mmCIF file of the N, C-alpha and C atoms, coordinates in Angstrom:
data_MODEL
# 
_entry.id   MODEL 
# 
loop_
_atom_site.group_PDB 
_atom_site.id 
_atom_site.type_symbol 
_atom_site.label_atom_id 
_atom_site.label_alt_id 
_atom_site.label_comp_id 
_atom_site.label_asym_id 
_atom_site.label_entity_id 
_atom_site.label_seq_id 
_atom_site.pdbx_PDB_ins_code 
_atom_site.Cartn_x 
_atom_site.Cartn_y 
_atom_site.Cartn_z 
_atom_site.occupancy 
_atom_site.B_iso_or_equiv 
_atom_site.pdbx_formal_charge 
_atom_site.auth_seq_id 
_atom_site.auth_comp_id 
_atom_site.auth_asym_id 
_atom_site.auth_atom_id 
_atom_site.pdbx_PDB_model_num 
ATOM 1   N N  . MET A 1 1  ? -17.119 28.259 41.272 1.00 0.00 ? 1  MET A N  1 
ATOM 2   C CA . MET A 1 1  ? -16.090 27.265 41.418 1.00 0.00 ? 1  MET A CA 1 
ATOM 3   C C  . MET A 1 1  ? -16.024 26.740 42.850 1.00 0.00 ? 1  MET A C  1 
ATOM 4   N N  . ASN A 1 2  ? -16.686 27.400 43.788 1.00 0.00 ? 2  ASN A N  1 
ATOM 5   C CA . ASN A 1 2  ? -16.650 26.965 45.181 1.00 0.00 ? 2  ASN A CA 1 
ATOM 6   C C  . ASN A 1 2  ? -17.473 25.716 45.430 1.00 0.00 ? 2  ASN A C  1 
ATOM 7   N N  . GLU A 1 3  ? -18.359 25.360 44.492 1.00 0.00 ? 3  GLU A N  1 
ATOM 8   C CA . GLU A 1 3  ? -19.192 24.189 44.681 1.00 0.00 ? 3  GLU A CA 1 
ATOM 9   C C  . GLU A 1 3  ? -18.415 22.933 44.314 1.00 0.00 ? 3  GLU A C  1 
ATOM 10  N N  . LEU A 1 4  ? -18.613 21.885 45.088 1.00 0.00 ? 4  LEU A N  1 
ATOM 11  C CA . LEU A 1 4  ? -17.973 20.616 44.810 1.00 0.00 ? 4  LEU A CA 1 
ATOM 12  C C  . LEU A 1 4  ? -18.888 19.797 43.905 1.00 0.00 ? 4  LEU A C  1 
ATOM 13  N N  . LEU A 1 5  ? -18.562 19.719 42.662 1.00 0.00 ? 5  LEU A N  1 
ATOM 14  C CA . LEU A 1 5  ? -19.308 19.005 41.639 1.00 0.00 ? 5  LEU A CA 1 
ATOM 15  C C  . LEU A 1 5  ? -20.805 19.279 41.765 1.00 0.00 ? 5  LEU A C  1 
ATOM 16  N N  . PHE A 1 6  ? -21.564 18.327 42.296 1.00 0.00 ? 6  PHE A N  1 
ATOM 17  C CA . PHE A 1 6  ? -23.007 18.503 42.387 1.00 0.00 ? 6  PHE A CA 1 
ATOM 18  C C  . PHE A 1 6  ? -23.482 18.709 43.817 1.00 0.00 ? 6  PHE A C  1 
ATOM 19  N N  . ILE A 1 7  ? -22.595 18.687 44.783 1.00 0.00 ? 7  ILE A N  1 
ATOM 20  C CA . ILE A 1 7  ? -22.986 18.715 46.187 1.00 0.00 ? 7  ILE A CA 1 
ATOM 21  C C  . ILE A 1 7  ? -23.687 20.024 46.548 1.00 0.00 ? 7  ILE A C  1 
ATOM 22  N N  . GLY A 1 8  ? -23.321 21.112 45.925 1.00 0.00 ? 8  GLY A N  1 
ATOM 23  C CA . GLY A 1 8  ? -23.922 22.397 46.229 1.00 0.00 ? 8  GLY A CA 1 
ATOM 24  C C  . GLY A 1 8  ? -25.377 22.494 45.823 1.00 0.00 ? 8  GLY A C  1 
ATOM 25  N N  . ASN A 1 9  ? -25.831 21.599 44.953 1.00 0.00 ? 9  ASN A N  1 
ATOM 26  C CA . ASN A 1 9  ? -27.202 21.647 44.469 1.00 0.00 ? 9  ASN A CA 1 
ATOM 27  C C  . ASN A 1 9  ? -28.150 20.735 45.238 1.00 0.00 ? 9  ASN A C  1 
ATOM 28  N N  . LEU A 1 10 ? -27.671 20.050 46.271 1.00 0.00 ? 10 LEU A N  1 
ATOM 29  C CA . LEU A 1 10 ? -28.522 19.144 47.030 1.00 0.00 ? 10 LEU A CA 1 
ATOM 30  C C  . LEU A 1 10 ? -29.345 19.921 48.046 1.00 0.00 ? 10 LEU A C  1 
ATOM 31  N N  . GLY A 1 11 ? -30.620 19.612 48.084 1.00 0.00 ? 11 GLY A N  1 
ATOM 32  C CA . GLY A 1 11 ? -31.498 20.214 49.073 1.00 0.00 ? 11 GLY A CA 1 
ATOM 33  C C  . GLY A 1 11 ? -31.739 19.256 50.224 1.00 0.00 ? 11 GLY A C  1 
ATOM 34  N N  . THR A 1 12 ? -32.565 19.668 51.154 1.00 0.00 ? 12 THR A N  1 
ATOM 35  C CA . THR A 1 12 ? -32.857 18.848 52.329 1.00 0.00 ? 12 THR A CA 1 
ATOM 36  C C  . THR A 1 12 ? -33.531 17.545 51.940 1.00 0.00 ? 12 THR A C  1 
ATOM 37  N N  . GLY A 1 13 ? -34.459 17.610 51.019 1.00 0.00 ? 13 GLY A N  1 
ATOM 38  C CA . GLY A 1 13 ? -35.175 16.402 50.590 1.00 0.00 ? 13 GLY A CA 1 
ATOM 39  C C  . GLY A 1 13 ? -34.250 15.373 49.992 1.00 0.00 ? 13 GLY A C  1 
ATOM 40  N N  . GLU A 1 14 ? -33.332 15.818 49.145 1.00 0.00 ? 14 GLU A N  1 
ATOM 41  C CA . GLU A 1 14 ? -32.394 14.891 48.527 1.00 0.00 ? 14 GLU A CA 1 
ATOM 42  C C  . GLU A 1 14 ? -31.465 14.261 49.551 1.00 0.00 ? 14 GLU A C  1 
ATOM 43  N N  . ILE A 1 15 ? -31.032 15.054 50.516 1.00 0.00 ? 15 ILE A N  1 
ATOM 44  C CA . ILE A 1 15 ? -30.137 14.527 51.557 1.00 0.00 ? 15 ILE A CA 1 
ATOM 45  C C  . ILE A 1 15 ? -30.863 13.476 52.393 1.00 0.00 ? 15 ILE A C  1 
ATOM 46  N N  . ILE A 1 16 ? -32.136 13.709 52.703 1.00 0.00 ? 16 ILE A N  1 
ATOM 47  C CA . ILE A 1 16 ? -32.920 12.739 53.478 1.00 0.00 ? 16 ILE A CA 1 
ATOM 48  C C  . ILE A 1 16 ? -33.088 11.449 52.693 1.00 0.00 ? 16 ILE A C  1 
ATOM 49  N N  . ILE A 1 17 ? -33.362 11.548 51.399 1.00 0.00 ? 17 ILE A N  1 
ATOM 50  C CA . ILE A 1 17 ? -33.519 10.353 50.566 1.00 0.00 ? 17 ILE A CA 1 
ATOM 51  C C  . ILE A 1 17 ? -32.212 9.567  50.517 1.00 0.00 ? 17 ILE A C  1 
ATOM 52  N N  . ILE A 1 18 ? -31.098 10.256 50.359 1.00 0.00 ? 18 ILE A N  1 
ATOM 53  C CA . ILE A 1 18 ? -29.796 9.586  50.340 1.00 0.00 ? 18 ILE A CA 1 
ATOM 54  C C  . ILE A 1 18 ? -29.528 8.901  51.673 1.00 0.00 ? 18 ILE A C  1 
ATOM 55  N N  . ALA A 1 19 ? -29.855 9.563  52.773 1.00 0.00 ? 19 ALA A N  1 
ATOM 56  C CA . ALA A 1 19 ? -29.648 8.975  54.101 1.00 0.00 ? 19 ALA A CA 1 
ATOM 57  C C  . ALA A 1 19 ? -30.486 7.713  54.279 1.00 0.00 ? 19 ALA A C  1 
ATOM 58  N N  . ILE A 1 20 ? -31.719 7.730  53.800 1.00 0.00 ? 20 ILE A N  1 
ATOM 59  C CA . ILE A 1 20 ? -32.588 6.547  53.897 1.00 0.00 ? 20 ILE A CA 1 
ATOM 60  C C  . ILE A 1 20 ? -32.026 5.403  53.067 1.00 0.00 ? 20 ILE A C  1 
ATOM 61  N N  . ILE A 1 21 ? -31.537 5.710  51.868 1.00 0.00 ? 21 ILE A N  1 
ATOM 62  C CA . ILE A 1 21 ? -30.965 4.668  51.014 1.00 0.00 ? 21 ILE A CA 1 
ATOM 63  C C  . ILE A 1 21 ? -29.724 4.068  51.672 1.00 0.00 ? 21 ILE A C  1 
ATOM 64  N N  . VAL A 1 22 ? -28.863 4.906  52.245 1.00 0.00 ? 22 VAL A N  1 
ATOM 65  C CA . VAL A 1 22 ? -27.672 4.406  52.938 1.00 0.00 ? 22 VAL A CA 1 
ATOM 66  C C  . VAL A 1 22 ? -28.078 3.544  54.118 1.00 0.00 ? 22 VAL A C  1 
ATOM 67  N N  . LEU A 1 23 ? -29.090 3.957  54.858 1.00 0.00 ? 23 LEU A N  1 
ATOM 68  C CA . LEU A 1 23 ? -29.568 3.172  55.999 1.00 0.00 ? 23 LEU A CA 1 
ATOM 69  C C  . LEU A 1 23 ? -30.086 1.815  55.540 1.00 0.00 ? 23 LEU A C  1 
ATOM 70  N N  . LEU A 1 24 ? -30.807 1.787  54.428 1.00 0.00 ? 24 LEU A N  1 
ATOM 71  C CA . LEU A 1 24 ? -31.319 0.518  53.918 1.00 0.00 ? 24 LEU A CA 1 
ATOM 72  C C  . LEU A 1 24 ? -30.201 -0.383 53.403 1.00 0.00 ? 24 LEU A C  1 
ATOM 73  N N  . LEU A 1 25 ? -29.202 0.200  52.765 1.00 0.00 ? 25 LEU A N  1 
ATOM 74  C CA . LEU A 1 25 ? -28.118 -0.603 52.200 1.00 0.00 ? 25 LEU A CA 1 
ATOM 75  C C  . LEU A 1 25 ? -27.206 -1.183 53.279 1.00 0.00 ? 25 LEU A C  1 
ATOM 76  N N  . PHE A 1 26 ? -26.831 -0.388 54.259 1.00 0.00 ? 26 PHE A N  1 
ATOM 77  C CA . PHE A 1 26 ? -25.852 -0.817 55.243 1.00 0.00 ? 26 PHE A CA 1 
ATOM 78  C C  . PHE A 1 26 ? -26.474 -1.291 56.547 1.00 0.00 ? 26 PHE A C  1 
ATOM 79  N N  . GLY A 1 27 ? -27.676 -0.885 56.855 1.00 0.00 ? 27 GLY A N  1 
ATOM 80  C CA . GLY A 1 27 ? -28.287 -1.268 58.112 1.00 0.00 ? 27 GLY A CA 1 
ATOM 81  C C  . GLY A 1 27 ? -27.817 -0.387 59.258 1.00 0.00 ? 27 GLY A C  1 
ATOM 82  N N  . GLY A 1 28 ? -28.573 -0.372 60.310 1.00 0.00 ? 28 GLY A N  1 
ATOM 83  C CA . GLY A 1 28 ? -28.276 0.489  61.456 1.00 0.00 ? 28 GLY A CA 1 
ATOM 84  C C  . GLY A 1 28 ? -27.006 0.126  62.188 1.00 0.00 ? 28 GLY A C  1 
ATOM 85  N N  . LYS A 1 29 ? -26.623 -1.165 62.164 1.00 0.00 ? 29 LYS A N  1 
ATOM 86  C CA . LYS A 1 29 ? -25.439 -1.588 62.909 1.00 0.00 ? 29 LYS A CA 1 
ATOM 87  C C  . LYS A 1 29 ? -24.150 -1.300 62.158 1.00 0.00 ? 29 LYS A C  1 
ATOM 88  N N  . LYS A 1 30 ? -24.197 -1.272 60.852 1.00 0.00 ? 30 LYS A N  1 
ATOM 89  C CA . LYS A 1 30 ? -22.978 -1.082 60.060 1.00 0.00 ? 30 LYS A CA 1 
ATOM 90  C C  . LYS A 1 30 ? -22.584 0.383  59.919 1.00 0.00 ? 30 LYS A C  1 
ATOM 91  N N  . ILE A 1 31 ? -23.522 1.296  60.030 1.00 0.00 ? 31 ILE A N  1 
ATOM 92  C CA . ILE A 1 31 ? -23.225 2.715  59.808 1.00 0.00 ? 31 ILE A CA 1 
ATOM 93  C C  . ILE A 1 31 ? -22.199 3.256  60.811 1.00 0.00 ? 31 ILE A C  1 
ATOM 94  N N  . PRO A 1 32 ? -22.334 2.970  62.126 1.00 0.00 ? 32 PRO A N  1 
ATOM 95  C CA . PRO A 1 32 ? -21.283 3.462  63.046 1.00 0.00 ? 32 PRO A CA 1 
ATOM 96  C C  . PRO A 1 32 ? -19.905 2.896  62.728 1.00 0.00 ? 32 PRO A C  1 
ATOM 97  N N  . GLU A 1 33 ? -19.856 1.623  62.318 1.00 0.00 ? 33 GLU A N  1 
ATOM 98  C CA . GLU A 1 33 ? -18.574 1.026  61.955 1.00 0.00 ? 33 GLU A CA 1 
ATOM 99  C C  . GLU A 1 33 ? -18.013 1.704  60.708 1.00 0.00 ? 33 GLU A C  1 
ATOM 100 N N  . LEU A 1 34 ? -18.874 2.002  59.764 1.00 0.00 ? 34 LEU A N  1 
ATOM 101 C CA . LEU A 1 34 ? -18.464 2.674  58.537 1.00 0.00 ? 34 LEU A CA 1 
ATOM 102 C C  . LEU A 1 34 ? -17.918 4.067  58.847 1.00 0.00 ? 34 LEU A C  1 
ATOM 103 N N  . MET A 1 35 ? -18.613 4.814  59.686 1.00 0.00 ? 35 MET A N  1 
ATOM 104 C CA . MET A 1 35 ? -18.168 6.159  60.053 1.00 0.00 ? 35 MET A CA 1 
ATOM 105 C C  . MET A 1 35 ? -16.854 6.106  60.836 1.00 0.00 ? 35 MET A C  1 
ATOM 106 N N  . LYS A 1 36 ? -16.699 5.100  61.681 1.00 0.00 ? 36 LYS A N  1 
ATOM 107 C CA . LYS A 1 36 ? -15.461 4.941  62.441 1.00 0.00 ? 36 LYS A CA 1 
ATOM 108 C C  . LYS A 1 36 ? -14.300 4.683  61.490 1.00 0.00 ? 36 LYS A C  1 
ATOM 109 N N  . GLY A 1 37 ? -14.517 3.841  60.502 1.00 0.00 ? 37 GLY A N  1 
ATOM 110 C CA . GLY A 1 37 ? -13.482 3.565  59.509 1.00 0.00 ? 37 GLY A CA 1 
ATOM 111 C C  . GLY A 1 37 ? -13.116 4.798  58.705 1.00 0.00 ? 37 GLY A C  1 
ATOM 112 N N  . ILE A 1 38 ? -14.130 5.573  58.323 1.00 0.00 ? 38 ILE A N  1 
ATOM 113 C CA . ILE A 1 38 ? -13.876 6.809  57.579 1.00 0.00 ? 38 ILE A CA 1 
ATOM 114 C C  . ILE A 1 38 ? -13.088 7.785  58.448 1.00 0.00 ? 38 ILE A C  1 
ATOM 115 N N  . GLY A 1 39 ? -13.453 7.882  59.725 1.00 0.00 ? 39 GLY A N  1 
ATOM 116 C CA . GLY A 1 39 ? -12.740 8.775  60.644 1.00 0.00 ? 39 GLY A CA 1 
ATOM 117 C C  . GLY A 1 39 ? -11.279 8.390  60.798 1.00 0.00 ? 39 GLY A C  1 
ATOM 118 N N  . LYS A 1 40 ? -11.016 7.079  60.907 1.00 0.00 ? 40 LYS A N  1 
ATOM 119 C CA . LYS A 1 40 ? -9.627  6.618  61.016 1.00 0.00 ? 40 LYS A CA 1 
ATOM 120 C C  . LYS A 1 40 ? -8.859  6.934  59.741 1.00 0.00 ? 40 LYS A C  1 
ATOM 121 N N  . GLY A 1 41 ? -9.517  6.763  58.601 1.00 0.00 ? 41 GLY A N  1 
ATOM 122 C CA . GLY A 1 41 ? -8.865  7.071  57.332 1.00 0.00 ? 41 GLY A CA 1 
ATOM 123 C C  . GLY A 1 41 ? -8.507  8.537  57.214 1.00 0.00 ? 41 GLY A C  1 
ATOM 124 N N  . VAL A 1 42 ? -9.416  9.406  57.617 1.00 0.00 ? 42 VAL A N  1 
ATOM 125 C CA . VAL A 1 42 ? -9.158  10.847 57.569 1.00 0.00 ? 42 VAL A CA 1 
ATOM 126 C C  . VAL A 1 42 ? -8.029  11.213 58.521 1.00 0.00 ? 42 VAL A C  1 
ATOM 127 N N  . LYS A 1 43 ? -8.028  10.603 59.708 1.00 0.00 ? 43 LYS A N  1 
ATOM 128 C CA . LYS A 1 43 ? -6.961  10.887 60.683 1.00 0.00 ? 43 LYS A CA 1 
ATOM 129 C C  . LYS A 1 43 ? -5.607  10.445 60.137 1.00 0.00 ? 43 LYS A C  1 
ATOM 130 N N  . ASN A 1 44 ? -5.558  9.257  59.527 1.00 0.00 ? 44 ASN A N  1 
ATOM 131 C CA . ASN A 1 44 ? -4.298  8.786  58.953 1.00 0.00 ? 44 ASN A CA 1 
ATOM 132 C C  . ASN A 1 44 ? -3.834  9.699  57.828 1.00 0.00 ? 44 ASN A C  1 
ATOM 133 N N  . PHE A 1 45 ? -4.763  10.176 57.021 1.00 0.00 ? 45 PHE A N  1 
ATOM 134 C CA . PHE A 1 45 ? -4.423  11.083 55.929 1.00 0.00 ? 45 PHE A CA 1 
ATOM 135 C C  . PHE A 1 45 ? -3.846  12.380 56.468 1.00 0.00 ? 45 PHE A C  1 
ATOM 136 N N  . LYS A 1 46 ? -4.492  12.944 57.495 1.00 0.00 ? 46 LYS A N  1 
ATOM 137 C CA . LYS A 1 46 ? -3.994  14.190 58.087 1.00 0.00 ? 46 LYS A CA 1 
ATOM 138 C C  . LYS A 1 46 ? -2.618  13.990 58.712 1.00 0.00 ? 46 LYS A C  1 
ATOM 139 N N  . ASP A 1 47 ? -2.416  12.848 59.377 1.00 0.00 ? 47 ASP A N  1 
ATOM 140 C CA . ASP A 1 47 ? -1.100  12.564 59.963 1.00 0.00 ? 47 ASP A CA 1 
ATOM 141 C C  . ASP A 1 47 ? -0.040  12.453 58.879 1.00 0.00 ? 47 ASP A C  1 
ATOM 142 N N  . GLY A 1 48 ? -0.390  11.826 57.754 1.00 0.00 ? 48 GLY A N  1 
ATOM 143 C CA . GLY A 1 48 ? 0.548   11.709 56.648 1.00 0.00 ? 48 GLY A CA 1 
ATOM 144 C C  . GLY A 1 48 ? 0.905   13.056 56.057 1.00 0.00 ? 48 GLY A C  1 
ATOM 145 N N  . VAL A 1 49 ? -0.090  13.911 55.899 1.00 0.00 ? 49 VAL A N  1 
ATOM 146 C CA . VAL A 1 49 ? 0.162   15.254 55.359 1.00 0.00 ? 49 VAL A CA 1 
ATOM 147 C C  . VAL A 1 49 ? 1.032   16.041 56.324 1.00 0.00 ? 49 VAL A C  1 
ATOM 148 N N  . LYS A 1 50 ? 0.753   15.919 57.623 1.00 0.00 ? 50 LYS A N  1 
ATOM 149 C CA . LYS A 1 50 ? 1.563   16.629 58.615 1.00 0.00 ? 50 LYS A CA 1 
ATOM 150 C C  . LYS A 1 50 ? 3.001   16.132 58.597 1.00 0.00 ? 50 LYS A C  1 
ATOM 151 N N  . GLY A 1 51 ? 3.178   14.820 58.422 1.00 0.00 ? 51 GLY A N  1 
ATOM 152 C CA . GLY A 1 51 ? 4.524   14.262 58.344 1.00 0.00 ? 51 GLY A CA 1 
ATOM 153 C C  . GLY A 1 51 ? 5.278   14.797 57.137 1.00 0.00 ? 51 GLY A C  1 
ATOM 154 N N  . LEU A 1 52 ? 4.593   14.924 56.004 1.00 0.00 ? 52 LEU A N  1 
ATOM 155 C CA . LEU A 1 52 ? 5.232   15.492 54.817 1.00 0.00 ? 52 LEU A CA 1 
ATOM 156 C C  . LEU A 1 52 ? 5.610   16.949 55.036 1.00 0.00 ? 52 LEU A C  1 
ATOM 157 N N  . GLU A 1 53 ? 4.714   17.701 55.679 1.00 0.00 ? 53 GLU A N  1 
ATOM 158 C CA . GLU A 1 53 ? 5.020   19.112 55.960 1.00 0.00 ? 53 GLU A CA 1 
ATOM 159 C C  . GLU A 1 53 ? 6.236   19.222 56.877 1.00 0.00 ? 53 GLU A C  1 
ATOM 160 N N  . ASP A 1 54 ? 6.314   18.344 57.875 1.00 0.00 ? 54 ASP A N  1 
ATOM 161 C CA . ASP A 1 54 ? 7.470   18.356 58.778 1.00 0.00 ? 54 ASP A CA 1 
ATOM 162 C C  . ASP A 1 54 ? 8.753   18.031 58.025 1.00 0.00 ? 54 ASP A C  1 
ATOM 163 N N  . ASP A 1 55 ? 8.685   17.045 57.113 1.00 0.00 ? 55 ASP A N  1 
ATOM 164 C CA . ASP A 1 55 ? 9.863   16.699 56.315 1.00 0.00 ? 55 ASP A CA 1 
ATOM 165 C C  . ASP A 1 55 ? 10.306  17.868 55.443 1.00 0.00 ? 55 ASP A C  1 
ATOM 166 N N  . ILE A 1 56 ? 9.345   18.575 54.868 1.00 0.00 ? 56 ILE A N  1 
ATOM 167 C CA . ILE A 1 56 ? 9.677   19.730 54.028 1.00 0.00 ? 56 ILE A CA 1 
ATOM 168 C C  . ILE A 1 56 ? 10.338  20.819 54.864 1.00 0.00 ? 56 ILE A C  1 
ATOM 169 N N  . LYS A 1 57 ? 9.824   21.050 56.080 1.00 0.00 ? 57 LYS A N  1 
ATOM 170 C CA . LYS A 1 57 ? 10.424  22.066 56.949 1.00 0.00 ? 57 LYS A CA 1 
ATOM 171 C C  . LYS A 1 57 ? 11.843  21.683 57.332 1.00 0.00 ? 57 LYS A C  1 
ATOM 172 N N  . VAL A 1 58 ? 12.084  20.394 57.610 1.00 0.00 ? 58 VAL A N  1 
ATOM 173 C CA . VAL A 1 58 ? 13.426  19.936 57.976 1.00 0.00 ? 58 VAL A CA 1 
ATOM 174 C C  . VAL A 1 58 ? 14.363  20.138 56.794 1.00 0.00 ? 58 VAL A C  1 
ATOM 175 N N  . ASP A 1 59 ? 13.906  19.806 55.583 1.00 0.00 ? 59 ASP A N  1 
ATOM 176 C CA . ASP A 1 59 ? 14.737  20.005 54.394 1.00 0.00 ? 59 ASP A CA 1 
ATOM 177 C C  . ASP A 1 59 ? 15.065  21.480 54.194 1.00 0.00 ? 59 ASP A C  1 
ATOM 178 N N  . ASP A 1 60 ? 14.087  22.349 54.416 1.00 0.00 ? 60 ASP A N  1 
ATOM 179 C CA . ASP A 1 60 ? 14.320  23.783 54.264 1.00 0.00 ? 60 ASP A CA 1 
ATOM 180 C C  . ASP A 1 60 ? 15.354  24.291 55.262 1.00 0.00 ? 60 ASP A C  1 
ATOM 181 N N  . THR A 1 61 ? 15.279  23.834 56.502 1.00 0.00 ? 61 THR A N  1 
ATOM 182 C CA . THR A 1 61 ? 16.234  24.303 57.513 1.00 0.00 ? 61 THR A CA 1 
ATOM 183 C C  . THR A 1 61 ? 17.637  23.763 57.207 1.00 0.00 ? 61 THR A C  1 
ATOM 184 N N  . GLU A 1 62 ? 17.722  22.544 56.661 1.00 0.00 ? 62 GLU A N  1 
ATOM 185 C CA . GLU A 1 62 ? 19.031  21.999 56.301 1.00 0.00 ? 62 GLU A CA 1 
ATOM 186 C C  . GLU A 1 62 ? 19.627  22.783 55.139 1.00 0.00 ? 62 GLU A C  1 
ATOM 187 N N  . ASN A 1 63 ? 18.801  23.194 54.192 1.00 0.00 ? 63 ASN A N  1 
ATOM 188 C CA . ASN A 1 63 ? 19.287  23.978 53.042 1.00 0.00 ? 63 ASN A CA 1 
ATOM 189 C C  . ASN A 1 63 ? 19.742  25.367 53.470 1.00 0.00 ? 63 ASN A C  1 
ATOM 190 N N  . GLU A 1 64 ? 19.086  25.944 54.471 1.00 0.00 ? 64 GLU A N  1 
ATOM 191 C CA . GLU A 1 64 ? 19.469  27.266 54.955 1.00 0.00 ? 64 GLU A CA 1 
ATOM 192 C C  . GLU A 1 64 ? 20.817  27.219 55.670 1.00 0.00 ? 64 GLU A C  1 
ATOM 193 N N  . LYS A 1 65 ? 21.138  26.106 56.321 1.00 0.00 ? 65 LYS A N  1 
ATOM 194 C CA . LYS A 1 65 ? 22.400  25.962 57.044 1.00 0.00 ? 65 LYS A CA 1 
ATOM 195 C C  . LYS A 1 65 ? 23.582  25.860 56.081 1.00 0.00 ? 65 LYS A C  1 
ATOM 196 N N  . LYS A 1 66 ? 23.332  25.337 54.883 1.00 0.00 ? 66 LYS A N  1 
ATOM 197 C CA . LYS A 1 66 ? 24.424  25.132 53.912 1.00 0.00 ? 66 LYS A CA 1 
ATOM 198 C C  . LYS A 1 66 ? 24.856  26.378 53.264 1.00 0.00 ? 66 LYS A C  1 
# 
């Protein structure tokens, strides 16, 4: 169950082929922009999750005071 769908079955050869296909589809100039966008998305997601955790902690402390 620790494997993510099919990702655990990929070998080095398959990863290289996928990388070449991505390079051909997006080109060398678009890949850094794509990775930057993905990084910003992940950062926003983590910030959102942290904000929810903070809200839950605040609610818990308010309930304890009552």
